[in-house]
C-alpha positions in Angstrom: 0.0 0.0 0.0 2.7 2.6 0.8 4.3 2.0 -2.6 1.1 3.0 -4.3 0.9 6.2 -2.3 4.5 7.1 -3.1 4.0 6.5 -6.8 0.9 8.7 -6.6 2.9 11.5 -5.0 5.7 11.2 -7.5 3.3 11.5 -10.4 1.6 14.5 -8.6 5.0 16.1 -8.1 5.9 15.8 -11.8 2.5 17.2 -12.8 2.9 20.0 -10.4 6.4 20.9 -11.7 5.1 20.8 -15.3 2.2 23.1 -14.5 4.5 25.4 -12.6 6.9 25.5 -15.5 4.0 26.3 -18.0 2.7 29.0 -15.7 6.1 30.6 -15.4 6.5 30.6 -19.2 3.0 32.1 -19.6 3.8 34.8 -17.1 7.1 35.7 -18.7 5.6 35.9 -22.2 2.7 38.1 -21.1 5.0 40.4 -19.1 7.1 40.8 -22.3 4.0 41.5 -24.3 2.8 44.0 -21.7 6.1 46.0 -21.7 6.2 46.0 -25.5 2.7 47.5 -25.5 3.7 50.1 -23.0 6.7 51.0 -25.1 4.5 51.4 -28.1 2.1 53.6 -26.2 4.9 55.9 -25.1 6.2 56.1 -28.6 2.7 57.2 -29.8 2.4 59.6 -26.9 5.6 61.3 -27.9 4.6 61.6 -31.5 1.2 63.1 -30.7 2.6 65.3 -28.0 5.1 66.8 -30.4 2.2 67.5 -32.8 0.6 69.6 -30.1 -2.2 67.3 -28.7 -2.8 68.5 -25.2 -4.1 65.2 -23.8 -1.0 63.4 -25.0 1.2 66.0 -23.6 -0.5 65.7 -20.2 -0.3 61.9 -20.2 3.3 62.0 -21.1 4.0 64.5 -18.3 2.2 62.2 -15.8 4.3 59.2 -17.0 7.5 61.2 -16.6 6.4 62.4 -13.1 5.5 58.9 -11.9 8.2 57.0 -13.8 5.6 54.8 -15.5 7.1 53.0 -18.5 9.7 55.8 -18.6 12.6 56.8 -16.4 11.4 59.3 -13.8 12.4 62.8 -15.0 11.0 65.9 -13.4 12.5 68.2 -16.0 10.6 66.5 -18.8 7.5 66.2 -16.7 7.5 70.0 -16.1 8.2 70.6 -19.8 5.3 68.5 -21.1 2.9 69.7 -18.4 3.7 73.3 -19.2 3.1 72.6 -22.9 -0.1 70.9 -22.1 -1.3 73.8 -19.9 -0.4 76.3 -22.7 -2.5 74.1 -25.0 -5.5 74.5 -22.7 -5.5 71.3 -20.6 -6.8 72.3 -17.1 -5.3 69.4 -15.1 -1.9 70.0 -16.6 -1.7 73.4 -15.0 -2.1 71.9 -11.5 0.5 69.2 -12.3 2.9 71.9 -13.5 2.3 74.0 -10.4 2.8 71.0 -8.1 6.1 70.2 -9.8 7.3 73.8 -9.6 6.3 74.2 -6.0 8.0 71.1 -4.8 10.9 71.2 -7.3 10.5 67.4 -7.6 7.9 65.0 -9.0 
């Protein structure tokens, strides 16, 4: 009887390791896909922000201020929030004032 139980747990252990390996592979692939998508979003945000779209300028400023999918950079955050506020985005003005008041993001 104990041999049957041991065989069962050995098979269970192999299945568990296989499932864990598949889950790890799935997780890595989806993480890569997510970051590629974020990189693409930031690329498009830069393009539209340079064309003068205020919402893109504001979103880019927020990403620079938080360090979301970009390296945190207060100078760029202030630049893009100022451009967005000049373009008429109301929330960008408050973000720019907050950055200038604290002198940091």
